[in-house]
GUVO-632247 format. One record per residue (C-alpha): residue number from 1; x, y, z. Coordinates in Angstrom, 1 decimal. Example, Ala and Ser with C-alpha at 12.3 -4.5 7.8 and 13.67 -1.06 7.14 Angstrom:
<pts>
1 / 12.3 / -4.5 / 7.8
2 / 13.7 / -1.1 / 7.1
</pts>
This chain:
<pts>
1 / 98.2 / 35.4 / -33.9
2 / 96.4 / 34.7 / -31.3
3 / 94.4 / 37.8 / -30.9
4 / 93.4 / 37.9 / -34.1
5 / 92.2 / 34.2 / -34.0
6 / 90.1 / 35.4 / -30.6
7 / 88.8 / 38.4 / -33.0
8 / 87.9 / 36.0 / -35.3
9 / 86.3 / 33.4 / -33.0
10 / 84.4 / 36.6 / -31.4
11 / 83.0 / 37.6 / -34.8
12 / 81.7 / 34.4 / -35.5
13 / 80.0 / 34.0 / -32.4
14 / 78.4 / 37.4 / -33.1
15 / 77.3 / 36.6 / -36.7
16 / 76.4 / 33.4 / -35.2
17 / 74.0 / 34.6 / -32.7
18 / 72.6 / 37.4 / -34.7
19 / 71.8 / 34.6 / -37.5
20 / 70.4 / 32.4 / -34.6
21 / 67.8 / 35.9 / -33.2
22 / 66.7 / 37.0 / -36.9
23 / 65.8 / 33.3 / -37.9
24 / 63.7 / 33.2 / -34.4
25 / 62.0 / 36.7 / -35.3
26 / 61.2 / 36.1 / -38.6
27 / 59.6 / 32.3 / -37.9
28 / 57.2 / 34.0 / -35.1
29 / 56.5 / 37.6 / -36.5
30 / 53.1 / 38.3 / -38.3
31 / 53.7 / 39.4 / -41.7
32 / 51.4 / 41.8 / -43.4
33 / 51.0 / 40.7 / -46.8
34 / 49.2 / 37.1 / -47.7
35 / 50.9 / 35.4 / -50.8
36 / 47.7 / 34.0 / -51.7
37 / 46.0 / 37.2 / -52.0
38 / 49.1 / 38.7 / -54.0
39 / 49.2 / 35.4 / -56.1
40 / 45.4 / 36.2 / -56.9
41 / 45.8 / 39.8 / -57.9
42 / 48.7 / 38.4 / -60.1
43 / 46.9 / 35.8 / -61.7
44 / 43.7 / 38.6 / -62.2
45 / 46.1 / 40.4 / -64.7
46 / 48.2 / 38.2 / -66.5
47 / 48.7 / 39.2 / -70.1
48 / 47.6 / 41.9 / -70.5
49 / 45.5 / 43.6 / -73.2
50 / 45.9 / 47.2 / -72.7
51 / 48.4 / 49.9 / -72.0
52 / 50.9 / 48.1 / -69.5
53 / 51.2 / 51.3 / -67.2
54 / 47.4 / 50.9 / -66.7
55 / 47.7 / 47.6 / -65.7
56 / 50.2 / 48.4 / -62.8
57 / 48.3 / 51.4 / -62.0
58 / 45.3 / 48.7 / -61.6
59 / 47.5 / 46.3 / -59.6
60 / 48.6 / 49.4 / -57.2
61 / 44.8 / 50.2 / -56.5
62 / 44.0 / 46.7 / -55.8
63 / 46.6 / 46.8 / -53.5
64 / 46.2 / 50.0 / -51.6
65 / 42.1 / 48.9 / -51.0
66 / 43.8 / 45.8 / -49.5
67 / 46.5 / 47.0 / -47.4
68 / 45.7 / 50.9 / -47.1
69 / 48.3 / 51.9 / -44.5
70 / 51.2 / 49.7 / -46.1
71 / 51.1 / 50.5 / -50.1
72 / 52.3 / 53.7 / -50.8
73 / 50.6 / 56.7 / -52.5
74 / 50.4 / 57.0 / -56.3
75 / 52.4 / 59.9 / -56.1
76 / 55.4 / 58.6 / -53.8
77 / 56.3 / 55.6 / -56.7
78 / 57.7 / 56.2 / -59.9
79 / 59.6 / 53.5 / -62.1
80 / 63.0 / 53.1 / -61.6
81 / 65.7 / 51.8 / -63.4
82 / 66.8 / 48.5 / -61.7
83 / 70.3 / 46.7 / -62.6
84 / 71.3 / 44.0 / -60.2
85 / 72.9 / 40.3 / -61.1
86 / 73.9 / 41.1 / -64.8
87 / 70.2 / 41.9 / -65.7
88 / 68.5 / 45.3 / -66.2
89 / 64.4 / 46.3 / -65.8
90 / 62.5 / 49.0 / -64.2
91 / 61.0 / 48.4 / -61.0
92 / 57.6 / 49.8 / -59.4
93 / 58.2 / 49.3 / -55.7
94 / 54.8 / 49.5 / -53.7
95 / 55.9 / 48.0 / -50.1
96 / 59.4 / 48.0 / -48.5
97 / 60.1 / 47.0 / -45.0
98 / 62.8 / 45.1 / -43.3
99 / 61.1 / 41.6 / -43.9
100 / 58.8 / 41.8 / -46.8
101 / 58.6 / 44.0 / -50.5
102 / 55.7 / 43.9 / -52.9
103 / 57.0 / 45.1 / -56.4
104 / 56.3 / 45.2 / -60.0
105 / 59.7 / 44.7 / -62.4
106 / 59.6 / 44.2 / -66.2
107 / 61.8 / 45.2 / -69.3
108 / 61.1 / 46.3 / -72.7
109 / 64.3 / 44.3 / -74.3
110 / 65.4 / 40.7 / -73.4
111 / 67.9 / 40.5 / -70.2
112 / 69.5 / 38.0 / -68.4
113 / 71.1 / 37.2 / -65.5
114 / 71.6 / 36.0 / -61.9
115 / 68.3 / 35.9 / -59.9
116 / 70.7 / 36.9 / -56.4
117 / 70.9 / 34.4 / -53.5
118 / 69.9 / 36.0 / -50.4
119 / 67.5 / 35.1 / -47.0
120 / 64.2 / 35.9 / -48.6
121 / 61.4 / 34.0 / -50.0
122 / 60.4 / 35.2 / -53.0
123 / 57.2 / 34.9 / -54.9
124 / 56.8 / 36.0 / -58.7
125 / 53.8 / 35.7 / -60.8
126 / 54.6 / 36.4 / -64.7
127 / 52.1 / 39.0 / -65.9
128 / 53.1 / 39.1 / -69.5
129 / 55.9 / 38.1 / -72.0
130 / 58.3 / 35.2 / -70.7
131 / 60.8 / 34.2 / -68.3
132 / 63.3 / 31.8 / -69.1
133 / 64.7 / 30.2 / -65.6
134 / 67.7 / 28.0 / -65.3
135 / 67.8 / 26.6 / -61.9
136 / 71.2 / 25.5 / -60.0
137 / 71.9 / 21.6 / -60.5
138 / 69.3 / 21.6 / -63.1
139 / 70.8 / 20.9 / -67.2
140 / 67.4 / 22.0 / -68.7
141 / 65.8 / 25.9 / -68.6
142 / 62.4 / 26.0 / -67.9
143 / 59.9 / 28.8 / -69.3
144 / 57.3 / 30.4 / -67.4
145 / 54.6 / 32.5 / -69.2
146 / 51.6 / 34.9 / -68.2
147 / 50.2 / 33.1 / -65.2
148 / 53.1 / 31.4 / -64.2
149 / 53.8 / 31.5 / -60.4
150 / 57.6 / 31.4 / -59.7
151 / 59.1 / 30.9 / -56.3
152 / 62.7 / 31.1 / -54.3
153 / 63.2 / 29.8 / -50.7
154 / 65.9 / 31.2 / -48.7
155 / 69.4 / 31.0 / -50.2
156 / 67.9 / 29.3 / -53.7
157 / 69.4 / 31.3 / -57.3
158 / 69.2 / 30.8 / -60.9
159 / 70.2 / 32.4 / -64.2
160 / 67.5 / 34.0 / -65.5
161 / 66.6 / 35.5 / -68.8
162 / 63.9 / 38.2 / -69.2
163 / 61.7 / 38.7 / -72.7
164 / 61.1 / 41.8 / -73.9
165 / 57.7 / 42.8 / -72.4
166 / 58.1 / 41.0 / -69.8
167 / 56.5 / 41.6 / -66.5
168 / 56.3 / 40.1 / -62.9
169 / 54.6 / 40.9 / -59.8
170 / 57.1 / 40.4 / -57.0
171 / 57.0 / 39.3 / -53.7
172 / 59.6 / 39.2 / -51.0
173 / 59.7 / 37.8 / -47.4
174 / 62.6 / 37.4 / -45.2
175 / 65.5 / 39.5 / -44.2
176 / 65.0 / 41.9 / -46.7
177 / 68.4 / 43.9 / -45.8
178 / 70.5 / 40.4 / -46.8
179 / 69.9 / 41.9 / -51.0
180 / 71.6 / 45.0 / -50.0
181 / 74.4 / 43.7 / -51.6
182 / 73.3 / 42.5 / -54.9
183 / 71.0 / 45.7 / -55.6
184 / 73.6 / 48.3 / -55.0
185 / 76.7 / 46.5 / -56.0
186 / 76.0 / 46.9 / -59.6
187 / 74.8 / 50.7 / -59.1
188 / 77.9 / 51.8 / -57.3
189 / 80.7 / 49.8 / -59.4
190 / 79.2 / 49.2 / -62.8
191 / 76.9 / 51.9 / -64.0
192 / 77.8 / 54.2 / -61.5
193 / 73.3 / 55.4 / -61.8
194 / 73.4 / 56.7 / -58.7
195 / 70.1 / 58.9 / -59.9
196 / 68.4 / 55.3 / -59.6
197 / 70.2 / 54.2 / -56.6
198 / 68.7 / 57.2 / -55.3
199 / 65.4 / 57.2 / -56.5
200 / 65.0 / 53.6 / -55.6
201 / 66.6 / 54.6 / -52.0
202 / 63.8 / 57.5 / -51.5
203 / 61.5 / 55.3 / -52.5
204 / 62.5 / 52.8 / -49.7
205 / 63.1 / 55.4 / -46.9
206 / 59.3 / 56.5 / -47.9
207 / 58.0 / 53.1 / -46.9
208 / 59.9 / 52.6 / -43.8
209 / 58.4 / 55.9 / -42.4
210 / 55.2 / 54.7 / -43.5
211 / 55.5 / 51.7 / -42.0
212 / 57.1 / 53.5 / -38.5
213 / 54.3 / 55.8 / -38.2
214 / 52.1 / 52.7 / -38.4
215 / 53.5 / 50.6 / -35.6
216 / 53.4 / 53.8 / -33.7
217 / 49.7 / 54.6 / -34.2
218 / 48.6 / 50.8 / -33.6
219 / 51.3 / 50.0 / -30.9
220 / 49.0 / 48.3 / -28.8
221 / 47.8 / 46.0 / -31.4
222 / 51.7 / 44.4 / -32.0
223 / 51.5 / 43.2 / -28.4
</pts>
């Protein structure tokens, strides 16, 4: 009994130290993307009147021009089914690292679920369609239309409904691995869509490798 209690105490201390150190790292590190620049790009393409694929390609080009060393080339990016928190859609991941992600998410049919609760600040810019948000603790939902900026701080969550043909630009900043259980659980324990899971991880690996190569080749600039 005492040995078990000792192990619990040691584990608790280790987790607390880990969280403390990660918090210090996140608070002091230099981030790649500017939230203001991302919002500006999102608002530039709100309420698109042409084919959404062309709009997303234009968004990708804008990001590639602004952050050439950190956005994946077009040939390395694809639409992947994304099922998490009960809702289903498609993501177009342009950047992923341990502390940031940039993607476009959308759906062609109504879908609802949980936004997820993890160690990440998120900023969403609605490009087209409507998003309904029911925040925890509130008794009314809020409707977000094209041009709306929706923000979640670390640990915040809500129930969401994405209306058909809703598309949004999404930026996350924080400890991205904390979202791993939320992102993968439906693939593994629900729909068993291992192909989509593989494609998503393949894109993440390519993006992580791109960031690793950048860090190695620009190591003098990091210190």
